[in-house]
C-alpha positions in Angstrom: 0.0 0.0 0.0 2.9 2.3 0.7 4.2 1.9 -2.8 0.8 2.7 -4.3 0.6 5.8 -2.2 3.9 7.1 -3.6 2.7 6.4 -7.1 -0.4 8.4 -6.6 1.7 11.4 -5.5 4.3 11.2 -8.2 2.2 10.5 -11.3 0.4 13.9 -11.3 3.7 15.7 -10.9 5.1 13.8 -13.9 2.1 14.3 -16.2 1.2 17.8 -15.0 2.4 19.4 -18.2 1.2 17.9 -21.5 3.8 18.8 -24.1 2.6 21.1 -26.9 4.2 22.1 -30.2 6.1 25.3 -29.8 5.6 26.7 -33.3 2.9 29.2 -32.3 3.4 32.6 -30.7 1.4 35.8 -30.6 3.1 39.1 -29.7 1.0 42.3 -29.1 2.8 45.7 -29.2 0.5 47.8 -27.2 1.2 51.5 -26.3 1.5 50.6 -22.6 3.0 47.1 -22.8 4.4 44.3 -24.9 2.5 41.0 -24.4 3.8 37.7 -25.7 1.7 34.5 -25.6 3.3 31.1 -26.2 1.6 27.7 -26.2 1.0 26.2 -22.8 3.7 23.6 -21.9 5.8 24.1 -25.1 7.7 20.8 -25.7 7.0 19.9 -22.0 8.3 23.1 -20.4 6.3 24.3 -17.4 5.6 27.9 -16.6 8.2 28.0 -13.8 10.9 26.8 -16.3 10.4 29.7 -18.8 11.8 33.1 -18.2 11.6 36.5 -19.8 15.1 37.6 -20.9 16.5 34.7 -18.9 15.9 36.9 -15.8 12.3 37.1 -14.7 10.1 34.1 -14.1 7.0 36.2 -14.4 4.9 34.2 -16.8 1.2 33.8 -16.1 -0.7 30.6 -17.0 -3.8 31.7 -19.0 -6.2 29.3 -20.8 -4.1 27.5 -23.4 -1.1 29.9 -23.2 1.7 31.2 -21.1 1.7 35.0 -21.1 4.8 37.2 -20.5 4.4 41.0 -20.2 6.8 43.9 -20.5 4.6 46.5 -18.7 6.8 49.6 -18.9 8.1 51.1 -22.1 9.1 54.5 -20.8 12.7 55.7 -21.0 13.2 55.0 -17.3 12.6 51.3 -17.7 14.2 50.2 -21.0 15.9 47.2 -19.3 12.9 45.6 -17.7 13.6 41.8 -17.3 16.5 41.9 -19.7 14.7 44.0 -22.3 17.1 45.7 -24.7 16.3 48.9 -26.6 17.8 50.5 -29.6 17.4 54.0 -31.0 17.4 54.3 -34.8 17.8 57.8 -36.0 17.1 59.4 -39.4 14.0 61.0 -41.0 11.8 58.5 -39.2 13.4 57.9 -35.8 12.3 54.8 -33.9 12.9 52.9 -30.7 13.1 49.1 -30.9 12.6 46.9 -27.9 14.0 43.3 -27.9 13.5 40.4 -25.5 13.0 36.7 -25.6 11.3 33.9 -23.7 13.7 31.1 -23.0 13.7 27.7 -21.3 16.0 27.2 -18.3 16.5 23.9 -16.4 19.0 23.8 -13.6 18.7 20.0 -13.2 21.6 17.8 -14.1 19.9 16.3 -17.2 17.5 18.0 -19.7 15.0 15.9 -21.6 13.0 18.7 -23.2 13.9 20.5 -26.5 15.1 24.0 -25.6 12.8 26.9 -26.6 13.8 30.5 -27.4 11.1 32.9 -28.6 12.8 36.1 -29.6 10.6 39.1 -30.4 10.8 42.9 -30.8 8.5 45.8 -31.1 9.2 49.1 -32.9 7.7 52.4 -31.9 8.0 55.9 -33.4 10.6 57.8 -31.3 8.9 61.2 -31.4 6.2 60.0 -28.9 8.7 58.4 -26.6 11.0 61.5 -26.5 8.3 64.2 -26.4 5.5 62.7 -24.4 7.1 59.6 -22.7 4.3 57.6 -24.3 3.7 56.1 -27.7 0.8 56.3 -30.0 -2.1 55.5 -27.8 -5.0 54.3 -30.0 -3.1 51.7 -32.1 -1.4 48.4 -31.4 0.3 45.9 -33.7 -0.3 42.2 -33.3 1.9 39.5 -34.8 1.0 35.8 -35.0 3.5 33.2 -36.0 1.7 29.9 -36.7 4.6 27.7 -37.8 4.1 26.2 -41.2 0.9 28.2 -41.7 3.0 31.4 -41.8 3.1 34.7 -40.0 0.4 37.3 -39.8 0.4 41.0 -38.9 -2.5 43.1 -37.7 -3.1 46.7 -36.8 -5.4 46.9 -33.8 -6.9 50.3 -33.6 -9.7 52.2 -31.9 -11.7 54.8 -33.8 -14.7 57.0 -33.6 -17.4 56.4 -36.3 -20.1 58.7 -37.7 -23.1 56.5 -36.7 -24.2 53.0 -35.7 -23.5 51.5 -39.1 -19.8 51.8 -38.4 -18.9 52.4 -42.0 -16.9 55.7 -41.8 -14.4 56.6 -39.2 -14.1 60.3 -38.3 -11.0 62.3 -39.1 -8.9 63.9 -36.5 -9.3 66.1 -34.7 -12.7 65.0 -33.5 -14.5 68.0 -32.0 -18.0 68.4 -30.6 -19.8 71.6 -29.7 -20.5 72.2 -26.0 -24.2 72.2 -26.9 -23.9 68.6 -28.0 -22.8 67.1 -24.7 -24.8 64.0 -24.2 -24.8 63.1 -27.8 -23.9 59.5 -28.9 -20.3 58.5 -29.5 -19.7 55.4 -31.6 -16.5 53.5 -30.9 -15.1 50.6 -33.0 -12.0 48.5 -32.2 -10.8 46.5 -35.1 -7.9 44.2 -36.0 -7.0 44.3 -39.7 -4.8 41.7 -41.4 -5.7 38.6 -39.4 -8.0 35.8 -40.4 -11.5 35.3 -39.1 -10.4 32.9 -36.5 -9.1 35.8 -34.4 -11.7 37.7 -32.4 -11.3 41.2 -30.8 -12.5 41.1 -27.2 -13.2 44.3 -25.2 -12.9 43.5 -21.5 -13.1 46.9 -19.8 -13.5 50.5 -20.9 -13.3 53.5 -18.6 -12.7 57.3 -18.8 -10.3 59.4 -16.7 -9.6 63.2 -16.5 -5.8 62.5 -17.1 -3.9 60.4 -19.6 -3.2 57.7 -17.0 -5.3 54.6 -17.2 -4.6 53.9 -13.5 -6.1 57.2 -12.3 -8.5 56.5 -9.5 -10.8 59.2 -10.7 -12.6 57.3 -13.5 -16.0 56.5 -14.9 -16.5 52.9 -16.0 -18.4 52.3 -19.2 -17.8 48.6 -19.8 -16.9 46.2 -17.1 -16.0 42.5 -17.7 -17.4 42.9 -21.2 -20.8 44.2 -19.9 -22.2 47.7 -20.2 -22.8 49.3 -16.8 -25.9 51.4 -17.6 -28.4 52.2 -20.3 -26.2 55.0 -21.8 -23.8 52.3 -23.0 -24.7 49.9 -25.8 -22.4 47.0 -26.9 -23.3 46.1 -30.5 -20.8 43.3 -31.0 -18.0 41.9 -28.9 -15.7 38.8 -29.4 -17.6 37.7 -32.5 -15.1 38.7 -35.2 -12.2 41.0 -35.9 -14.2 44.1 -34.9 -16.0 45.0 -31.7 -18.3 48.0 -31.4 -20.1 50.0 -28.8 -21.6 53.5 -28.2 -22.1 55.7 -25.2 -23.4 59.2 -24.4 -20.7 61.9 -24.2 -20.2 63.3 -20.7 -17.8 65.1 -18.4 -16.5 64.8 -14.9 -18.4 66.8 -12.3 -16.5 69.3 -10.1 -13.6 69.3 -12.5 -14.5 72.5 -14.3 -10.9 73.2 -15.3 -10.7 69.9 -17.2 -11.8 70.1 -20.8 -9.9 66.9 -21.8 -11.0 63.3 -21.1 -9.2 60.1 -21.9 -11.1 56.9 -22.9 -9.2 53.7 -22.1 -10.2 50.2 -23.3 -8.6 47.0 -22.2 -8.5 44.7 -25.3 -7.3 41.3 -26.3 -7.1 39.3 -29.6 -8.4 35.8 -29.0 -7.7 32.8 -31.2 -11.1 31.3 -31.8 -9.6 28.0 -33.0 -7.7 27.4 -29.7 -10.0 29.1 -27.2 -13.7 29.9 -26.5 -13.7 33.7 -26.9 -17.3 34.6 -26.1 -17.6 36.3 -22.6 -19.9 34.6 -20.1 -23.4 36.1 -19.6 -23.4 39.4 -17.9 -25.8 38.3 -15.2 -23.1 36.0 -13.8 -20.2 38.4 -13.9 -18.3 39.8 -10.9 -19.0 43.5 -10.2 -15.5 44.2 -9.1 -13.3 46.1 -11.6 -9.6 46.8 -11.5 -7.7 47.5 -14.8 -5.1 44.8 -15.4 -1.7 46.6 -15.2 -0.3 43.9 -17.5 -3.1 44.1 -20.0 -3.2 45.7 -23.4 -4.9 49.1 -23.3 -5.8 51.5 -26.1 -6.5 55.1 -25.3 -8.2 58.0 -27.0 -8.1 61.7 -26.1 -11.2 63.8 -26.3 -11.8 67.6 -26.0 -14.7 69.9 -26.1 -14.9 73.3 -27.9 -17.5 76.1 -27.7 -19.5 77.0 -30.8 -17.7 79.4 -33.2 -14.6 79.4 -31.0 -11.1 78.2 -31.7 -10.2 77.9 -28.0 -11.1 75.1 -25.7 -13.5 76.0 -22.8 -14.2 74.8 -19.3 -17.6 73.4 -18.5 -19.7 73.1 -15.4 -22.4 70.6 -14.8 -23.0 66.9 -14.2 -21.7 65.6 -17.5 -18.4 64.9 -19.1 -17.5 65.8 -22.6 -15.7 63.2 -24.7 -14.7 64.8 -27.8 -11.6 65.3 -30.1 -9.4 62.4 -31.0 -5.8 62.9 -31.8 -5.2 60.1 -34.3 -1.6 59.1 -33.6 0.8 57.3 -35.8 0.7 53.5 -35.7 3.6 51.6 -34.3 5.2 48.5 -35.7 6.4 45.2 -34.2 8.4 42.2 -35.2 9.2 38.8 -33.6 10.8 35.6 -34.6 11.0 32.1 -33.3 
């Protein structure tokens, strides 16, 4: 009986990680973070045996994948977990961030094939140098699917003219103060990927500052559910574009603030590997905390008085969401 007891303890440890092919990786170059997803248990490696840059064992086990995140791309933190950065000058100056996910086994014998996912993301340098942030409304997503090839997608958030979502508005997006409370139509779309990939909006919220972590915020979408009848989700996690609308508003008791930032936490889900549809809203948790390691797209809005070229301050119980600065896209690259 003692021998049987030992077997019952050891077998789960031996078979805890079912080996997967390691020829699939998705890298998302968000403005606030770089997120790399690799197959769960690649060639038998467990999450605690894979590190970012050979330094940080910070991977998170998500359904079907191991996720590694570089959460800070500002100049003060170029070397996060072995991240290397390179400045490329010229007419179109850029910053390139490099890192890799590597296997590391300190045991005497290694029986798994080593893995090394090397990836990089390239950003336009002007936004890093001048604003300490990158283009906020656009991300670049790369998928390497082994023999099926590599795919690139631009993930962007735009304002559309109406609920048909056919025409995106040009920058700057300006609304008159008399139109506060009007409907704003938002579409988040991934272009360049096959239909198997779904755009999923997890959370959307507004803040009076550019910082998504600002405690002063108004939540529009929480856990993929609208929070009140002023927010309508048209489509989410069904295909490569998700859409919703809300009524423009502004923060009360912040009369000196005429600019508001809309933040949306977004992910691209592989519908062939995962079930992407959110669970019904009635069963969701009501707690909300933006994921500091998540991918967030941000838009800037401003309000302008009629027949005036200057921005004005408003009083009242609403918040105006109004002029988008369409920023340049940023690029990414990775390799296995």
